[in-house]
C-alpha positions in Angstrom: 55.3 -11.7 9.3 53.7 -9.8 12.2 51.1 -8.3 9.8 50.3 -11.8 8.5 49.7 -13.1 12.0 47.1 -10.4 12.5 45.0 -11.3 9.5 42.8 -13.6 11.5 41.4 -10.8 13.6 39.4 -9.2 10.8 35.6 -8.8 11.0 34.7 -9.7 7.4 32.6 -12.7 6.6 34.4 -15.6 4.9 33.6 -17.8 1.9 32.6 -20.7 4.1 29.3 -19.1 4.7 28.5 -18.4 1.1 27.3 -22.0 0.2 25.1 -22.0 3.3 23.5 -18.8 2.2 23.0 -20.1 -1.3 21.4 -23.4 0.0 19.2 -21.4 2.3 17.9 -19.2 -0.5 17.3 -22.1 -2.8 15.6 -24.1 0.0 13.2 -21.2 0.8 12.4 -20.7 -2.9 11.7 -24.4 -3.4 9.5 -24.5 -0.2 7.6 -21.5 -1.4 7.0 -22.8 -4.9 6.0 -26.2 -3.4 3.5 -24.5 -1.1 2.0 -22.6 -4.0 1.6 -25.8 -6.0 0.0 -27.6 -3.1 -2.4 -24.6 -2.4 -3.5 -24.6 -6.0 -4.1 -28.4 -6.0 -6.0 -28.2 -2.7 -8.2 -25.3 -3.9 -9.1 -27.2 -7.1 -9.9 -30.4 -5.1 -12.1 -28.6 -2.6 -13.9 -26.7 -5.5 -14.6 -30.0 -7.3 -15.9 -31.6 -4.1 -18.3 -28.7 -3.3 -19.6 -28.7 -6.9 -20.3 -32.4 -6.7 -22.1 -32.0 -3.3 -24.2 -29.1 -4.7 -25.2 -31.2 -7.8 -26.2 -34.1 -5.6 -28.3 -31.9 -3.3 -30.0 -30.4 -6.3 -30.8 -33.8 -7.8 -32.3 -35.0 -4.5 -34.4 -31.8 -4.1 -35.7 -32.1 -7.7 -36.6 -35.8 -7.1 -38.5 -34.9 -3.9 -40.3 -32.1 -5.7 -41.4 -34.5 -8.4 -42.6 -37.0 -5.8 -44.6 -34.3 -4.0 -46.2 -33.3 -7.3 -47.1 -36.9 -8.1 -48.6 -37.3 -4.6 -50.6 -34.1 -5.0 -51.9 -35.3 -8.4 -52.9 -38.7 -7.1 -54.7 -37.2 -4.1 -56.5 -34.8 -6.3 -57.6 -37.6 -8.6 -58.6 -39.8 -5.7 -60.6 -37.0 -4.2 -62.4 -36.3 -7.5 -63.1 -40.0 -8.0 -64.3 -40.5 -4.4 -66.5 -37.4 -4.7 -68.2 -38.6 -7.8 -68.6 -42.3 -6.9 -69.1 -42.4 -3.1 -70.6 -38.9 -2.4 -68.1 -37.8 0.2 -69.4 -35.3 2.8 -68.4 -31.7 2.7 -66.2 -32.3 5.8 -64.1 -35.0 4.0 -63.7 -32.8 0.9 -62.4 -30.0 3.1 -59.9 -32.4 4.7 -58.7 -33.4 1.2 -58.4 -29.7 0.1 -56.4 -29.0 3.3 -54.0 -31.9 2.6 -53.5 -30.5 -0.9 -52.7 -27.1 0.5 -50.2 -28.6 2.8 -48.5 -30.4 0.0 -48.3 -27.2 -2.0 -46.7 -25.4 1.0 -44.2 -28.1 1.3 -43.4 -27.8 -2.4 -42.9 -24.0 -1.9 -40.6 -24.5 1.0 -38.6 -27.1 -0.9 -38.2 -24.6 -3.8 -37.0 -21.8 -1.4 -34.5 -24.2 0.3 -33.1 -25.2 -3.1 -32.7 -21.6 -4.2 -30.9 -20.8 -0.9 -28.5 -23.7 -1.2 -27.7 -22.8 -4.8 -26.9 -19.2 -3.8 -24.7 -20.4 -0.9 -22.7 -22.7 -3.1 -22.2 -19.9 -5.7 -20.8 -17.6 -2.9 -18.5 -20.4 -1.7 -17.2 -21.0 -5.3 -16.6 -17.3 -5.7 -14.5 -17.2 -2.5 -12.4 -20.2 -3.7 -11.8 -18.6 -7.0 -10.5 -15.5 -5.3 -8.1 -17.5 -3.2 -6.8 -19.4 -6.2 -6.3 -16.0 -8.0 -4.3 -14.7 -5.0 -2.0 -17.7 -5.0 -1.4 -17.3 -8.7 -0.6 -13.6 -8.2 2.0 -14.3 -5.5 3.7 -16.8 -7.9 3.8 -14.2 -10.7 5.3 -11.6 -8.3 8.1 -14.0 -7.3 9.0 -14.7 -10.9 9.0 -11.0 -11.8 11.3 -10.1 -8.9 13.8 -12.8 -9.9 13.7 -11.6 -13.6 14.2 -8.0 -12.5 17.3 -8.8 -10.4 18.8 -10.7 -13.3 18.2 -7.8 -15.8 19.9 -5.3 -13.5 23.2 -7.2 -13.4 25.8 -5.7 -15.8 29.4 -5.7 -16.8 31.9 -2.9 -17.0 35.7 -2.1 -17.3 37.8 -2.5 -14.2 40.7 -0.3 -13.0 43.2 -2.5 -14.9 41.3 -1.9 -18.2 40.0 -5.5 -18.2 36.3 -6.4 -18.9 34.9 -7.3 -15.5 32.4 -10.1 -14.6 28.9 -9.3 -13.7 28.7 -6.5 -11.2 26.3 -6.5 -8.2 25.1 -3.1 -6.9 23.5 -4.4 -3.7 23.1 -7.5 -1.6 20.1 -8.9 -3.5 22.1 -8.8 -6.8 25.1 -10.4 -5.0 22.8 -13.3 -3.9 21.8 -13.7 -7.6 25.5 -13.9 -8.6 26.1 -16.5 -5.9 23.1 -18.5 -7.2 24.5 -18.5 -10.7 27.8 -19.9 -9.4 30.1 -18.6 -12.2 32.7 -17.4 -9.7 33.1 -17.6 -5.9 32.0 -14.5 -4.0 33.1 -13.3 -0.5 31.0 -10.4 0.9 32.6 -8.0 3.5 31.8 -5.2 5.8 35.1 -3.5 6.6 35.7 -0.6 9.0 38.8 1.6 9.3 41.2 0.0 11.7 45.0 -0.6 12.0 44.6 -4.3 11.3 43.9 -6.3 8.1 40.6 -8.1 7.7 40.6 -11.5 6.0 38.2 -11.7 3.0 38.5 -14.9 0.9 42.0 -15.3 -0.5 43.2 -11.8 0.4 43.3 -9.4 3.4 41.9 -5.9 3.3 42.8 -2.8 5.2 40.6 0.3 4.8 42.8 3.5 4.7 40.2 6.2 4.3 36.8 7.0 2.8 35.3 10.1 1.1 31.5 10.0 1.5 30.9 13.2 -0.5 32.6 11.8 -3.7 31.8 8.2 -2.8 35.5 7.2 -3.0 37.8 5.1 -0.8 41.4 3.9 -0.5 42.4 0.4 0.6 45.5 -1.7 0.9 45.4 -5.4 -0.1 47.6 -8.1 1.2 47.9 -11.3 -1.0 50.7 -13.8 -0.8 52.7 -11.4 1.4 52.5 -8.7 -1.3 50.9 -5.3 -0.5 48.8 -3.6 -3.2 47.4 -0.1 -2.6 44.2 0.8 -4.4 43.8 4.6 -4.1 40.7 6.8 -4.6 38.5 4.0 -6.0 34.9 4.8 -6.9 31.7 3.2 -5.7 30.8 0.2 -8.0 34.2 0.4 -9.7 35.7 -3.1 -10.3 39.1 -3.1 -8.5 41.2 -5.7 -10.2 44.5 -7.4 -9.4 46.2 -10.7 -10.1 47.3 -13.1 -7.5 51.1 -13.5 -7.4 52.4 -16.2 -9.7 49.0 -16.8 -11.4 46.8 -15.5 -14.1 43.8 -15.5 -11.9 42.0 -12.1 -11.9 40.5 -11.1 -8.5 37.9 -8.3 -8.5 36.7 -6.2 -5.6 33.4 -4.2 -5.8 32.3 -1.8 -3.1 28.6 -0.9 -3.3 28.3 1.1 0.0 30.7 3.9 1.2 30.2 5.4 4.6 32.4 7.3 7.0 35.3 4.9 7.8 33.4 1.9 6.5 32.9 0.1 3.2 30.6 -2.8 2.2 31.0 -5.0 -0.9 32.4 -8.3 -2.1 35.4 -10.0 -3.6 35.0 -12.4 -6.5 37.6 -15.0 -7.6 37.6 -17.7 -10.2 36.4 -21.1 -9.0 39.8 -22.7 -9.3 41.3 -20.2 -6.8 38.9 -21.2 -4.0 39.5 -24.9 -4.8 43.3 -24.5 -4.4 43.2 -22.6 -1.1 
């Protein structure tokens, strides 16, 4: 009974934190995908507005150019008619020619302004296209990372000769298992001490580690029953049944250091519900 009373002093994380981690990951992913969708929508809306503005400016400039051409034609016609019928002086004809030259200059400047505005709009549209492409690239990278994590998960045979569940080889893959929700997972970081550390439905005591061969020995305490797991290997599913039940519990260690192991315990859903 003294050993049982010491179980609460362990340094491992408990299962109560696992749903919060899962909610946090899903929330971050949802916010990220939402931001990507909003950025794409905003970029398209801004692109459409700028195109409409450029089209409107072009129409106005073309209308102004046509008006100037009409004015020039009318002035030239009036000048010709006046010269023929009224016999304008040389000075008046020079003034008419000067006015015509001014109108041509205004036409030239309008054409240059139009060409400059069109080039500016094209540059802005190119920048927007690049931003939209970058947002799409980020979305593809996120999807590829999730798919790669899912493909790396695998099953193997545990130390009791029973087919294991999916095995996580690092914390990222463990988060993917938690997201799937097929079992309950309790991650731990246990150091060698004289006291048991509580991890989910069991307590763990690290006896020794062998970093060269990546092996470890631990003692488990479940329902006041001690179970020693000796010389277990990195990523080997360590299996045992809870006393009086058919529920298989699995322990996987994916990091072995001097007097320290890092991994997780997985239990069926009904075990966590009955605790």
